[in-house]
N, C-alpha and C positions, 0 to 999 in steps of 0.2 A: 504493499498500501504507500500511498505518498505519503513524506513527513513533511509537515507543514512548521512553518515559521507560528513564532507568538500570532504576529498580526493574523495569522491563515484560523488561529484558534479560536478568535475571538467575535462568536459567527454574528454577533449583533450590532456591530460595526456599520454603519452607513459607508456603502459601497462596496463591500466585499461579501462574495458567496457565502451562503454556508457549508459546514466541512463537507455537507454532501453530494455539492455540487461539484466538487473538484474530480478531476477522474481519476481511480486508484492505479492507475497504470497510465505511464506512459512510454511508448514503444518507436518513438519517431513519426506516428505520427500527427495529423495537420489539432494542433489544438484549438479545443472548443470555446476556450473562455475569450473575452476579450484583455487584446491584444497588452496592455496596462496591469492584466490582473496577473498572467504569466511570470511574471517577474516575482509573485511571492509562491508560486509551485516550487517545493521541495520535492525534485526526483533524480532517480540513479545515484543515489547516495546509501550508504551501508547502514543496516540498522544497528541499532549497539548490541553490543554483549553481554545482554543482562542474562540472568540466571546460565550461565558458562558452567558445564561442567567440562572440567578440566583434565578428569581422568577419562573420561567417555571418549574423547577423542587425542589422546597418549597411551596406543595400542603399546609403544617404549616400556614405558613404565609398568603398566599392566602387566606386558609379557615379563619384564627384570625383576619387578617383585616376585612373580610367580616363580621364576625359577630360580632365587637366592633364598627366597623365604617360603612362602607359603599364601596361600587362599584367605588363611584364616589372616595376614598381612595385609592383604588387597583389600577386604572386607572391612578395616578398620581406619583405610582411609575413607571414607564415602563420605564420614562428617566432615574433614576438615574438607575436601573436594570443594561437597558442595558451598558450603562459604566462602571458599574463596573464589568462589567461582562468580558470586551475591553482587546483585547491584551495588548494595552495601557497600561491603568490601571495597567492590572498586569506589567507590564517590571519597572513601577514607584515605584510601591510597592516594588518592588523585588531591584532599586536601593537607594531608599531610605535606607532602610537598609545594602546596603554594604558599604553609604556614610555615616555614622553616625556624627551629629553635633560637631561643632569643640567651645572651648569657648576660646575667644581673651578677655584677662582681659585689656589688653593695646596694644595701638598704636604702631608704630614703633617709635614714639619719646615718647613713655614713660609715655603720656595721659590715664587717666580712663579710659577705655570703657566699660568696661562687656557688649561686643556682643556676642552672638551665632551666626552662621553662617551653613547656611543648606545648602543638595545641590537640587540643579533645580529641583529632584523629589521631594523632599518637600512642596516645595512651588506651584508646577502642583498639586499635594491630597490641600494641603490646598485650593487653589483657587476655586477648582471643590467644596470640602463642603460645602464649604461659599456658593457659588454660591447655591447651593440645598437648604440652608437653614437648615442645620443641628445643624449650630450653637447655632442659638434664632429665626428660623421661629416663634414655635405657640406660643410666648409674645407677635407675633407684633399687635397690635389694631384690624387690620384684618384678623386676622390669620384663621377663620373661625373654623365649626366643627371638633371634633376628630383632632386636631393639634396636640395635643403632640403623639397622636396614630401614624399619617404622621409622623412626626418624626423620632419615634422611629422605623416604620418598614425601614427607608430609609437610617437612620443609622446602622440600621442591615445587609444590603445589602452593602451599600456602606464602613461597617469592614470590608468587609470579602476581602475586596486589603490589606490591611494593617492598622494595631490597630494600630499604636503608633502614626498616624498625629491624632486619635480621642482623645488623648488627652486635647489639648487645642480648641477642638470644645466643649469638653463636659464641661471643666470648662467654657466657656462664657456659654454653654445655662445654667448652673446651677446657675450664680452670679446674675442672672436679677433677682431672687425673692427676693436673699439678699439684694440684691441692695438699693430696695423697701421698706426695712424697713426707708431709709433717703429719702426720696420724692426728697427732692433740687438736690441730687446727682443724683439719677434712672435719673430725667430731663434732665442734666448735657449728662451722659454718655451714656444713652440705646439709644438714637439716634446710634448713630454710632457701638452701641455691635450688632442693627436689622438692620444693612445692610448687602447687600448682597455681598458687595466687598472686596477681601481680598486686604489689603494694609500692605504689612511687613516694618520695619523700625523703626529707634528710632526720631520720629518728636512727638512735644505736640499733644494729643488726637482732641484737636478741627479742624486741620490742617491736619486728618486723612479723607478717605473716607472709614474705617470700623474700629473696632475694636475688639480686643481679648482679656481674662482675664485668669487670673491664680487663683492660692490661693496657700499662705504659715500656716500653722496649728501647724505642729508639731517640735520640739525640741528634739534634740539629749539626752538630762534627762530626758525626760516624755514621747515622741513618742505619743500614746493614749490616753494617761495622761496631756490633751492641760491643765486641773487646774493648772499645775507645771510650766509653761512658761514662761520666767524669762525677755523675751524681756520688756520692760519698754515704755512706750507713755505719754511724759511730754506735757502740754497744752504748745502752743507757748503764746496764747492772744489772735490771729488772728481770733479763730475756728479750725484752725491747731494743729497739735500734735506731737513733733519731736520723731521717734521712736529708738531705741537703742538694736540693739540684733543678736542672729543668731540662723538662720534657717536652720534648719537639712536638709529635703524636701520641697523642690516648685515646684509644676507640674508648667510646660510651662511661666520657667522665662523668652522667648523671648515676651512675649503677652504685651498687652500696659495698663494694668490693677488688681490688684492684690488685693485682700480681704486676710487680717490676724487677727492674737490674738496679745496682748500685755494685760500689766497690765497697765492701767488707774489708775489713785488717787481714781475713784470707781469700781475696780474693772477689773476682765480681760473683754477685750472692742471689738468688729472687727474695723477693720480700712480700708479705702480706698488707696491702694499707687500708683498712677504713675509711670511710667518708668521714665518719662515725664514729667515735670508739666507743668504747662501751660504758663510761662514765658518764656519756650524751653530750661530749662537748667536741665540737668540729675537729676534724684531724687536718692540719697545715698541709692542706694541699691549695694550692693556689690559682684559679681557672684566670691565666692569662688573654684567652681570645679564643673564642672560636675558628677554626680552619673555614674560610669560601670555598670551598668544593669543587670543581666540576659538574661534579652531582651528588650520588650519597644526598640531597637536599635536606631531606628528613632528619636524619641523625646528625647528632651534634659529634662534632671530632674535635680534641680543642690540644691547646700548649697551655701545661700546666709547668709549676715549679714545688719544688715543697722547701718546706720553709721551717726543718723541722719537725718533717711530719713520722708518727711512730709507725712502722713496722715491726710485722714479725717474719722472723725466716723462715723458708721454705725451702727443705734441703739444707746439706752442709754447705759451708762457706767455700765458694771457692767454684760451687759445681752450680753456677746460676743459670747458665746455655742449657746442661743436661738437664737440671730443671723442669723450664719454661719452654722447652722442646715438644715436651707431652702437650702443651696448651698450644702451641702454633702447628701441630700435627691436627689436630681437632679442626684449628681454623682454616687450614688448608682444604679439608674436607671441602668444610660449608664453600671456599672458595670459589671448587670445583661443584658444588652442590646450586652456588647462584649463579656461576655463567650459564647452568644448563639450563638454570627455570630463567633467566633473560633471555635465553634464546629460544626457548621453548613457549614463551611470551610472546615476541617480537612474531614468530612462526604463527600462532595462532592470530594476532590479527592481522600478519599479511593474508591468509588462507583464507580469512572469514571474510575479509575485504575482496578476494579476488572470486570467493564465492558469486558474490552479492554486486559490486559493480561492472557496468555494463561498458563494451567502446568494439566498436564499429560492428553493433550488430550481434553480439555475442558477449557472453562474462567475460571476464577477463583470464578465467583461469579453460577456458576454451582454447585460451589462445596458444599455441605450443610454448612458444618463447616463453611465457610467464609461467607455464606447466610445469616447466624444466628448469625455471628457476624455485619455485617452490617447490620441487621434486631438492633438487638441491640440498635447499634450505634444511628439510624434513629430515634426508640421510644427516646433517649435522647436531639435529636434535636425535636423531635415533643413536646416534654413535655417543654422544657425550650422555644420555640419559643411561645406556646400558652401564656404560664406563663407570660413571657414579653410583647405581646402584651395586655396583659389582664392588668398588674400593670401601663401600658402609658394609658390604657383606664378609669383606677382611677383618673390620674391625670389632665385628660381633664371633669369629673365627678366631683373631690373634695372630692371624698371619703372619708371618715376618715380608711377605711380599708388599706389602701396606707399606716399607720402610723404602721399596723402588716404583712403586704403582703410583703414589701418592705425588713425589711431586714432578713427574712427566706426564701424568693430567693435568693436574697444575699447569706444568705449559703453556700442554698443547690447548686443550679446552679452554684452557680462560684466555691465551693468546689468538684463538680464532674468535672469539663471541665478538668484538667489536665489529669485523668484516662481516660477520652473521647478521647482525642486526641492523646496518647499515645497507646491507642487503634492502631486508624484510620491510624498514623502510621507504624505501624507492619500491616497490609494489604497491606503498599509497599512491605515491607521484607527489604532487605538492600539496597534498592531503599529509602525509604521513611526515613531513618539514613543519606542520603544523603544533601546537603545544597543544591543541584540545585532543589530537589523535592519540596524544600517549607515547609514540614512538619515539618525540626528541626526548624524553625519560629517559626510555629504555636506551639509549642511544647515547647518551651521559653516564650513563651508568654503569656501560660495556667495560670498558678499560681500568675500571677498581678490580676486578679480582684478579686480573691478572701482575699487579702494582703488591694488593694487601698480601702481606707475611711472605717477602719474597717475590720480585717482578724476577721480569724473564731469565739471565742472566745466573742470579742466584739460586732460580730455584731450579736451571739445569744441570749449573753447576754443584748443588745437591744431587740430583740424581749422579753423576760423574761422581761422588763422593762414597755414596751407596756401591755401585760397582764393583768401585777401588777395594771397597775398608770393609764389605760385608759379601763374599762370595755365596755365599745363603740364600741371602735373597736374588742374585744372578741367576743359582741353581733352581729356585720355587720358578723364578720368568720361564724356565727353557720348558718345565713340568709341564706348567701352566698353559703355554703355547703348545706344547708335544697334542694336547688334546683333537688339533684341527692341524695335524700333518698330514699332507697328501687332500686334503678337502679342497684344495687352491694353489694350481700352480705359481699363481702370483703373490698370495700371501707367504708361500715358501720363497720365494724370492727375498719378498722384504723381511722374512726371518733371515735368513743369509745374510744378509744387508747387515741386518745389528750385530747379528754374532761377529762381524766382522769390523766394524763400529767398537764394541766393546773388547773385543781383544784387542786394540791400540787404544786406548781412550786417553784424548787429549782438549784441553778445555778450549780449543776454537772449535769443535765438534760437539760439543756438549750439548748443544742445541738441537744438533739434528739425532745427537744418542733419544733425546728427551720425548721429539717428536714419532722418529720409529717407535720406539716402547711403547705410546699411547698411539698409534694407528693398529701396530698390529693387535696392540689387549684386544679393539675396538672391533676390528675384523675378526679374529676370532672369537670374540662372544658377541658380534653379532649373527655368524653363521653358528652359531651354536641354538642362540633363541627365539632368532625371525632369520631364518636362511634365506626370503627371496632380500628380506633387507640388507642380509650381509651379503649375497650376491654383489650389489648393485653398489654397496659399500667400495668394496675389493677392489669393482670397477672402475669404480671414479677416484679414487682413495689410492691406489696402489698400485694402477698402470699410470698410464699416460696422462697425467694430468697437469689442466689449464689452471693457471693463477685467476681466474675469473669466476664467480660461483654462477650456475647455470649453464654449463659446458660440461655434459656429462655423455659418456661414450653412449654410442646407438645399443637399441637393444634394451636400454635399462628403463622398467616398467612406470614412467616418469607420475602416469596417471593415478596408480595405484597406489603412489605411496603419495600422494595430495590429497587421496581420498582417506589414508589413513588417517591424518592429520588436522581437516576441516571440521569445526564444526558443526554441529548439526544445527541445521536450523530452528529459530524458537518463533 
């Protein structure tokens, strides 16, 4: 049916026909309305994606959850999928970005408060993310089998609503394994971190119904090289330390607890700092400013100073990197999930638009050139999804292969996301370049996951370190890929190339090693989980490959690939 402007809805206004007088469809035939009235007709526009079921049009996610988990895990995703696709959730995601957080360093009387104010839509999103257990549910004693897989799938679905609030959710998920290096602190704070209640505000942790965590690692002089951190931690004599220093980038500064790195007498050490101390006084964490970022606008990222802040040691002195790397590993998993979610959200918008928009006498999706682009975008989404869910299953099983596969996946999936989202935006043409479409927000978000928790070179070099220092992980990789040996000569060739690269690792080849690991794993997993898609992935990613999306080999079933991912008409 036609979509009317607000003027067209006001049927009683003089000079305008009632709504029933408008033609329901415009097919290119001569309009019967008077010339001046034709400008008020809104036709050939894509209907809004209200009541979207993101699970129903994501067979890659469904197949992966079944393959690596169970039907029970899949059934448990229904509620979060329905809510994430609702018009209400999508509107809250928009509003949270339209009204970014505001820093208040002082109150009206001049007292230092260091508080971040958020729009109510932010709190709506956070309340539901925590209630769905996306922040910590897998770590609960009664989490059950496939808990990390279930959480990963739900996080990927929910993040399609709005990506920014995933940061404090992810930080909280990641803090628990690191905190367990100090059992006495875990015993105090873990119950609050596991709570399904979102309780925003500056109060002592023991007085809150639920807790969230953040992280401070980088400093202005070092960035990824945290060994040159200059923040100091001086023992106070009562088991605590006094921290002094400047942190350049702090994730989720409004949260209740933070892990941070500082130089103690025994070397670089990990510390836990609460925003509010047990006695109710505010810890000496001074928020200097919020970063003005390219994207991720709904989320607050801060620069702060410790001016004698009280911290508790987590792990041994001098073992700070080894301790906090537990947190980095889990947040890297969420980087892969975040990029996967962003790619899927952009694909949904592009496929929906192409199904409803007509040009030159037929819908966009009927034009072979557009079908090829959409199919290529679908392959990117399918490959990212199956790899991300498999990684989550490795967390459930405790597989050492995670040490190698995770940084390789983060490098490849997150590095490809910006180009994929840009191509999806272009499917909407000028409509996609307009803020109201939502695609510009996805586009600005896309580079973040490749930078967060180690940009491209850092992550690729982590892959090389795992190759050189942990031969068991390499052997586990060969065993994993052996399951599809002989299934496709092109995959066999890629694995042979990977073996040659790993046999002679060099820093300048780190990116190629990381990319090959991820591509070989994606191809192998897809061939097992969804053979038709796997065949198309191998043909387009491991054969002769154009650098442009939408250039697929002959014979790839492009229409079937597009049909799989297109939202059902509502």
